[in-house]
C-alpha positions as CSV (number, residue, x, y, z in Angstrom):
1,M,130.7,131.5,165.6
2,R,128.7,133.6,167.8
3,P,124.9,133.6,167.5
4,A,124.8,137.2,166.2
5,E,127.2,136.0,163.4
6,L,124.8,133.1,162.6
7,E,121.9,135.4,162.3
8,N,123.8,138.2,160.4
9,P,126.7,136.5,158.5
10,P,129.5,138.8,157.7
11,Q,129.4,140.8,154.4
12,E,132.6,139.1,153.2
13,A,131.0,135.6,153.6
14,L,127.9,136.6,151.5
15,L,130.1,138.1,148.8
16,R,132.2,134.9,148.7
17,D,129.1,132.7,148.5
18,H,127.6,135.0,145.9
19,K,130.9,134.9,143.9
20,S,131.1,131.1,144.1
21,L,127.4,130.7,143.0
22,G,128.1,133.1,140.1
23,N,131.1,131.1,139.0
24,A,129.0,127.9,139.1
25,E,126.2,129.5,137.0
26,L,129.0,130.8,134.6
27,V,130.5,127.3,134.1
28,T,127.0,125.9,133.6
29,L,126.1,128.6,131.0
30,N,129.3,128.1,129.2
31,K,128.8,124.3,128.9
32,T,125.2,125.0,127.7
33,S,126.5,127.5,125.1
34,A,129.2,125.0,124.0
35,T,126.6,122.2,123.7
36,K,124.3,124.4,121.6
37,A,127.1,125.4,119.4
38,W,127.8,121.8,118.6
39,A,124.1,121.0,118.1
40,H,124.3,122.6,114.7
41,F,127.1,120.3,113.8
42,I,125.2,117.2,114.9
43,A,122.0,118.4,113.3
44,G,123.6,119.2,110.1
45,A,125.3,115.8,109.8
46,S,122.0,114.0,110.5
47,G,120.2,116.1,107.9
48,G,122.9,115.5,105.3
49,M,122.9,111.8,105.8
50,A,119.1,111.3,105.6
51,A,119.1,113.4,102.3
52,A,122.0,111.6,100.7
53,V,120.5,108.2,101.2
54,F,117.1,108.8,99.9
55,T,118.2,110.8,96.9
56,S,121.3,108.7,95.7
57,P,119.8,107.4,92.4
58,L,118.8,110.8,91.2
59,D,122.2,112.1,92.2
60,V,124.0,109.5,89.9
61,L,121.6,110.3,87.0
62,R,122.1,114.2,87.4
63,T,125.9,113.7,87.4
64,R,125.8,111.8,84.2
65,L,123.6,114.2,82.4
66,Q,125.7,117.0,83.4
67,A,128.9,115.3,82.2
68,D,129.9,115.1,78.6
69,F,131.0,111.4,78.9
70,Y,127.4,110.3,78.6
71,R,126.0,112.9,76.2
72,S,125.4,112.4,72.5
73,P,127.8,114.0,70.1
74,P,127.1,117.8,70.3
75,S,125.9,119.8,67.4
76,I,127.9,123.0,66.7
77,H,126.0,126.2,67.2
78,T,127.1,129.1,65.0
79,S,126.0,132.7,64.6
80,A,124.7,131.7,61.1
81,T,122.0,129.5,62.6
82,P,118.8,131.4,62.1
83,M,117.0,132.8,65.3
84,S,113.7,130.9,64.4
85,A,115.6,127.6,64.2
86,R,117.3,128.1,67.4
87,T,114.0,129.0,69.1
88,V,112.4,125.8,67.8
89,Q,115.4,123.8,69.0
90,L,114.9,125.4,72.5
91,L,111.3,124.5,72.5
92,N,111.9,121.0,71.5
93,S,114.8,120.6,74.0
94,S,112.4,121.8,76.8
95,C,109.7,119.3,75.7
96,N,112.1,116.4,75.5
97,H,114.0,117.1,78.7
98,F,111.9,115.0,80.8
99,H,111.8,112.3,78.4
100,E,115.6,112.3,78.2
101,T,115.8,111.9,82.0
102,L,113.4,108.8,82.0
103,S,115.2,107.4,79.1
104,T,118.6,107.6,80.8
105,L,117.2,106.2,84.0
106,S,115.9,103.2,82.2
107,T,119.0,102.6,80.2
108,I,121.2,102.8,83.2
109,R,119.1,100.3,85.0
110,R,119.0,97.9,82.1
111,T,122.7,98.1,81.1
112,E,124.3,98.3,84.4
113,G,121.8,97.1,87.0
114,W,120.1,99.0,89.9
115,R,123.2,98.8,92.1
116,V,124.9,101.5,90.0
117,F,122.3,104.1,91.3
118,F,124.1,103.8,94.6
119,R,127.5,103.9,93.2
120,G,129.5,106.6,94.8
121,L,127.2,106.6,97.9
122,G,130.1,105.7,100.1
123,P,132.0,108.7,99.1
124,S,128.9,110.7,98.9
125,L,128.1,110.1,102.5
126,T,131.7,110.6,103.3
127,G,131.4,114.1,101.7
128,I,127.9,115.1,102.4
129,V,127.8,114.1,106.3
130,P,130.9,116.2,107.1
131,A,129.9,118.9,104.6
132,S,126.4,119.3,105.9
133,A,127.8,119.2,109.5
134,I,130.4,121.9,108.7
135,K,128.0,124.0,106.6
136,F,125.2,124.2,109.4
137,H,127.8,124.4,112.1
138,T,129.4,127.5,110.5
139,Y,126.1,128.9,109.5
140,G,124.3,128.5,112.8
141,N,127.2,129.9,114.8
142,C,127.9,132.7,112.2
143,K,124.4,133.9,112.8
144,R,124.9,134.3,116.4
145,I,128.4,135.9,116.0
146,V,127.4,138.3,113.2
147,S,124.3,139.4,115.1
148,E,126.2,139.9,118.3
149,A,129.0,141.9,116.5
150,T,126.6,144.0,114.5
151,H,123.8,144.3,116.9
152,W,121.5,143.2,114.1
153,G,118.7,140.8,114.8
154,K,119.2,137.1,113.9
155,D,116.3,137.3,111.5
156,E,117.9,140.1,109.5
157,P,118.5,139.0,105.8
158,M,122.0,140.5,105.8
159,V,123.0,138.3,108.8
160,H,121.7,135.3,106.9
161,M,123.5,136.4,103.7
162,L,126.9,136.7,105.4
163,S,126.6,133.6,107.5
164,A,125.5,131.6,104.4
165,A,128.4,132.9,102.3
166,A,130.9,132.1,105.0
167,A,129.5,128.6,105.4
168,G,129.7,127.9,101.7
169,I,133.3,129.1,101.5
170,V,134.5,127.0,104.5
171,T,132.5,123.9,103.5
172,G,133.7,124.1,99.7
173,T,137.4,124.3,100.7
174,A,137.2,121.5,103.3
175,T,135.3,118.9,101.2
176,N,136.3,119.4,97.6
177,P,138.6,116.4,97.4
178,L,135.7,114.2,98.6
179,W,133.5,115.6,95.7
180,V,136.2,115.0,93.1
181,I,136.4,111.3,94.0
182,K,132.6,111.0,94.1
183,T,132.1,112.5,90.6
184,R,134.8,110.4,89.1
185,L,133.3,107.2,90.5
186,Q,129.8,108.1,89.3
187,L,131.2,109.0,85.8
188,D,133.2,105.8,85.6
189,K,132.3,103.8,82.5
190,P,132.7,100.0,82.1
191,Y,135.3,99.7,79.2
192,G,135.2,95.9,78.7
193,K,134.9,92.4,80.4
194,A,137.3,90.0,81.8
195,G,136.2,86.6,83.0
196,G,132.6,87.8,82.6
197,I,133.1,90.7,85.0
198,Q,132.9,94.3,83.9
199,Q,136.1,96.3,84.0
200,R,136.1,99.8,85.3
201,Q,139.0,102.5,85.6
202,Y,138.5,102.7,89.5
203,R,138.0,99.8,91.8
204,N,136.9,101.9,94.7
205,S,137.3,105.1,96.4
206,L,140.9,104.5,97.6
207,D,141.9,103.4,94.1
208,C,140.4,106.6,92.7
209,L,142.2,108.7,95.1
210,A,145.5,106.9,94.4
211,Q,145.2,107.3,90.6
212,T,144.2,110.9,90.9
213,M,147.2,111.7,93.2
214,R,149.6,109.8,91.0
215,G,148.4,111.4,87.8
216,E,147.5,114.8,88.8
217,G,148.9,115.4,92.2
218,I,147.2,117.3,95.1
219,R,145.9,119.8,92.6
220,G,143.7,117.1,91.0
221,L,141.8,116.9,94.2
222,Y,140.9,120.6,94.2
223,R,139.7,120.7,90.6
224,G,136.4,122.6,90.4
225,L,137.1,124.5,93.6
226,S,136.7,127.8,91.7
227,A,133.2,126.6,90.6
228,S,132.4,125.6,94.2
229,Y,133.1,129.1,95.4
230,L,130.8,130.3,92.5
231,G,128.3,127.9,94.0
232,T,128.3,129.7,97.1
233,I,125.8,132.2,95.4
234,E,123.3,129.4,95.2
235,S,123.7,128.2,98.8
236,T,123.6,131.7,100.1
237,L,120.4,132.6,98.0
238,H,118.9,129.2,99.3
239,L,119.4,130.0,102.9
240,V,118.5,133.6,102.8
241,L,115.2,132.7,101.0
242,Y,114.5,129.8,103.3
243,E,114.8,131.9,106.4
244,Q,112.5,134.6,105.1
245,L,110.0,132.1,103.8
246,K,110.1,130.3,107.2
247,I,109.5,133.6,109.1
248,S,106.6,134.6,106.7
249,L,105.0,131.2,107.0
250,A,105.2,131.1,110.8
251,G,103.7,134.7,110.8
252,M,100.8,133.6,108.6
253,E,100.2,130.5,110.9
254,S,100.2,132.5,114.0
255,G,97.8,135.2,112.5
256,R,95.5,132.4,111.3
257,S,95.5,130.6,114.8
258,G,95.2,133.9,116.7
259,H,97.9,132.9,119.2
260,G,101.7,132.4,119.5
261,R,103.9,129.2,119.1
262,D,102.1,126.1,119.5
263,D,104.5,123.6,121.4
264,S,102.3,120.7,121.2
265,A,103.1,117.6,119.1
266,R,100.7,118.8,116.4
267,G,102.2,122.1,116.4
268,Q,105.7,120.8,116.2
269,V,104.6,118.6,113.0
270,Q,103.0,121.7,111.5
271,A,106.2,123.6,111.9
272,M,108.3,121.0,110.3
273,V,106.0,120.9,107.3
274,R,106.2,124.6,107.0
275,M,110.0,124.5,107.2
276,S,110.3,121.6,104.7
277,S,107.9,123.5,102.3
278,A,110.2,126.6,102.7
279,A,113.3,124.6,102.1
280,G,112.0,123.1,98.9
281,I,110.6,126.3,97.5
282,S,113.7,128.3,98.3
283,K,115.8,125.6,96.7
284,L,114.0,125.6,93.5
285,L,114.3,129.2,93.1
286,A,118.1,129.2,93.9
287,V,118.7,126.3,91.5
288,L,117.1,128.0,88.5
289,V,119.1,131.1,89.0
290,A,122.5,129.4,89.6
291,Y,122.5,126.0,87.9
292,P,125.0,126.5,85.2
293,H,127.8,126.5,87.9
294,E,126.9,122.9,88.6
295,V,127.6,121.7,85.1
296,I,130.8,123.6,84.9
297,R,131.9,122.2,88.3
298,T,131.1,118.5,87.2
299,R,133.0,119.2,83.9
300,L,136.1,120.4,85.8
301,R,136.0,117.5,88.1
302,Q,136.1,114.8,85.4
303,A,139.0,112.7,85.1
304,P,141.5,113.3,82.1
305,S,140.8,111.4,78.9
306,E,142.6,108.1,78.0
307,N,145.6,110.0,76.6
308,G,146.0,112.0,79.7
309,R,144.7,115.2,78.3
310,V,142.7,117.6,80.5
311,K,139.8,119.0,78.4
312,Y,138.6,121.6,80.9
313,T,141.4,123.7,82.6
314,G,139.6,126.5,84.2
315,L,136.3,128.1,85.0
316,V,136.3,130.6,82.1
317,Q,137.8,128.2,79.6
318,C,135.2,125.5,80.6
319,F,132.2,128.0,80.2
320,R,133.5,129.2,76.7
321,L,134.1,125.7,75.4
322,I,130.7,124.4,76.5
323,L,129.0,127.3,74.8
324,K,131.1,126.8,71.6
325,E,130.6,123.0,71.3
326,E,127.2,122.5,72.7
327,G,125.4,125.7,73.1
328,F,123.8,127.4,76.1
329,L,121.2,124.6,76.6
330,S,124.0,122.4,77.8
331,M,124.5,124.7,80.7
332,Y,121.2,123.2,82.0
333,G,122.0,119.5,81.2
334,G,120.7,117.3,84.0
335,L,118.4,120.1,85.4
336,T,115.3,117.9,85.7
337,P,117.0,115.1,87.8
338,H,118.9,117.9,89.6
339,L,115.5,119.4,90.8
340,L,114.0,116.1,91.4
341,R,116.9,115.3,93.8
342,T,117.8,118.6,95.4
343,V,114.3,120.0,96.1
344,P,113.2,117.1,98.2
345,A,116.8,116.6,99.6
346,A,116.6,120.3,100.7
347,G,113.3,119.6,102.4
348,I,114.7,116.4,104.1
349,A,118.1,117.9,105.2
350,L,116.6,121.2,106.6
351,G,113.7,119.2,108.2
352,V,115.9,116.9,110.0
353,Y,118.4,119.6,110.8
354,E,115.6,121.7,112.5
355,L,114.1,118.6,114.2
356,V,117.5,117.7,115.9
357,L,118.0,121.2,117.0
358,S,114.6,121.0,118.7
359,L,115.8,117.8,120.5
360,F,118.6,120.0,122.0
361,G,116.0,122.5,123.2
362,M,116.5,125.1,120.5
363,P,113.1,126.3,119.2
364,L,112.0,125.5,115.6
């Protein structure tokens, strides 16, 4: 090559080098985007695992209080019952709800031992970890996709609502069989002793799966799916409220401090506290609005009775039968332990989720 060409390289060479550099940058960008897309999956799985382990005892208690296997024989409510009597009954039930929760907790520990509080944790983890991973992977990436497709900002409530609804439907469909197995293991009563050992209907998760498939077929694993779809209302409301509360709390903190984001260790801790608080408050509000679907879903997932009869056959039938036999208050059975479990669980799950995202370089 002549000296002039060294000082002034041909235009074709410059374009070739520029194109080569652009391709390299594009490959790096694609790899980074793929990594950040999967960061939601890993962060969601981590948050779900932490929440499941720490709240397992209250999950067992909640499931039993929702189901009818462990409830006292219901009193029949008729239209002839005076309104004043029903009002007194409502007040008494509200006052005794917390006592019922503590009493049930004590009875379970005394009669079945502390290990029963972690019964179903295996299938619970098997369900919660992938469910949380799928949910947050779908939600996090749907926010980006919907925002780009509609040209709305990622902080728009409509983006959060559509993304949360999609995440709820995908997650419910993918993991329903795991929740059926978990629910049946938690509701499994000891029915006698042989050789000093309590006998139960199911030996373990695989035995429960085998019995369900043998007795009910594949449809048995998708019992309660319609109620799960109905539950998308709760998860959607929760995430929309969470995002808006998180934005509001961050704005209040920024206005109080007089400057932007604080990326110091202290600032990161404060951000996590804000997010956990937002998660807990939003979950509390969402549960109070949408809780009856939890009871219906639990009833639909119950195993058939000893004679093989399925008591609850569908969403509407289940709702009507509970109202007829037990009254409206039964729609909030197990609410206290459910709140005691889900509110801190939401804080733990979303706190860990956001923390892991920050480790991937994604801002809190």
